[in-house]
C-alpha angles and dihedrals in degrees: 000000000000091000090054091052091049091048093050092046092049093049093048092047092050091048090052092048091050090058095052115105111256111247125195110258119223117253125006121343134180120233123172091347095306132105116245131190124183092348096306132097109266125218111183125195123201148132133233110229097170093109090053091053095045092050091056091048090051094046117012091197091060106109097171087118087077092063095042094050094058 
């Protein structure tokens, strides 16, 4: 009996949520496998410099970050 009640509640809740107007979520969202920000497709550009930082922590005389940053 409890499973039936949970099932009915879940179905009614999902039906209610499906009828809510879709609002734009803050930040990045994923729709149809693509990143979106403020209602437009988002294409971010960046670099991961963690390895540069960790190499200097491991060996302070390591200046290979100079070559990688150029």
